[in-house]
C-alpha positions in Angstrom: -22.7 21.9 -29.7 -18.8 22.4 -30.5 -17.3 22.2 -34.0 -13.8 22.4 -34.7 -12.6 23.3 -37.7 -8.9 22.3 -39.4 -7.0 24.4 -42.2 -3.7 25.3 -43.6 -2.8 21.0 -43.9 -0.7 20.7 -47.6 2.3 19.3 -49.2 5.2 21.4 -48.3 9.4 20.2 -49.4 11.6 18.7 -46.1 12.8 22.0 -44.6 9.6 24.0 -45.7 6.7 25.1 -42.9 3.5 25.0 -42.8 0.7 27.0 -40.2 -2.5 25.4 -38.8 -5.1 26.9 -37.7 -8.3 25.5 -35.8 -11.7 27.7 -35.6 -13.9 26.8 -33.0 -17.5 27.3 -33.4 -18.3 29.0 -30.6 -16.6 31.2 -27.5 -14.2 28.9 -26.1 -12.5 29.1 -23.0 -9.0 29.4 -22.5 -8.3 27.6 -19.3 -9.6 24.3 -21.1 -6.5 22.7 -23.0 -6.3 23.1 -26.8 -4.2 20.7 -28.7 -2.9 19.4 -31.9 -2.5 15.9 -32.3 -1.3 13.7 -35.6 -1.8 10.5 -36.6 -0.8 7.7 -39.4 -2.6 5.1 -40.9 -2.6 2.1 -38.3 -1.2 4.2 -35.4 -2.5 5.6 -32.0 -3.2 9.6 -32.6 -0.4 11.4 -30.8 -0.2 14.9 -29.3 2.0 17.6 -30.9 1.3 20.1 -29.0 -1.0 21.5 -26.3 -1.7 25.2 -25.0 -3.8 26.2 -21.1 -4.4 29.6 -21.3 -2.4 32.1 -23.3 1.0 30.9 -22.6 1.3 27.4 -21.2 1.9 25.3 -23.9 4.1 21.8 -23.7 5.4 19.7 -27.1 5.9 16.2 -28.0 9.6 15.7 -28.1 10.2 15.5 -31.7 8.9 18.8 -32.9 10.2 21.1 -30.0 12.3 24.4 -31.4 10.5 22.9 -34.9 6.7 23.8 -33.5 5.0 26.7 -31.6 1.1 26.6 -30.7 -0.4 29.8 -30.0 -4.0 30.7 -29.3 -6.0 34.2 -30.3 -9.0 33.9 -28.1 -10.8 36.8 -29.5 -11.2 34.6 -32.8 -11.4 31.4 -30.9 -9.0 30.1 -32.9 -5.6 28.0 -31.9 -2.3 27.6 -34.7 0.0 25.2 -34.6 3.5 26.8 -36.5 5.9 23.9 -38.1 9.2 24.9 -39.2 11.9 22.9 -40.7 9.5 19.7 -41.8 10.7 16.3 -41.9 9.4 13.5 -43.7 8.4 11.9 -40.0 6.3 14.7 -39.8 3.7 13.3 -42.9 0.6 12.9 -40.9 -2.9 13.8 -40.5 -3.3 16.7 -38.0 -6.6 16.8 -35.7 -7.3 19.7 -33.3 -8.8 18.7 -29.9 -10.6 20.9 -27.3 -11.0 20.2 -23.3 -10.1 16.6 -24.3 -13.3 15.4 -25.5 -14.4 18.0 -29.2 -12.2 16.7 -32.3 -12.3 18.8 -35.6 -12.3 16.4 -38.9 -7.9 16.9 -39.5 -6.2 18.2 -41.7 -3.7 16.3 -44.3 0.2 17.3 -43.6 2.5 15.5 -46.6 6.3 16.0 -46.7 8.1 15.6 -49.7 10.7 16.5 -52.0 
């Protein structure tokens, strides 16, 4: 069973940066999408960014220009670079592969 492990969350001030990592326990196929989702308590999980292959990416509007998703297939890892973080970015962030596989989540807190 493939497992996804996220890391890199934490506490940051508004305007700061964090880089999240998601590593798969086994080789993944780049033709299938890997994505980052976020979820606030009591709300639905929403797609933040997704990458398919090496260069095909898409982002939700609220993070365009601030977040960048990349992948390193040799390391079975996808990254989410988050810059200029805002209070509203505070959420639990989850990694997803091929729709059906989820990580346990990592918490991002933006606070002054």
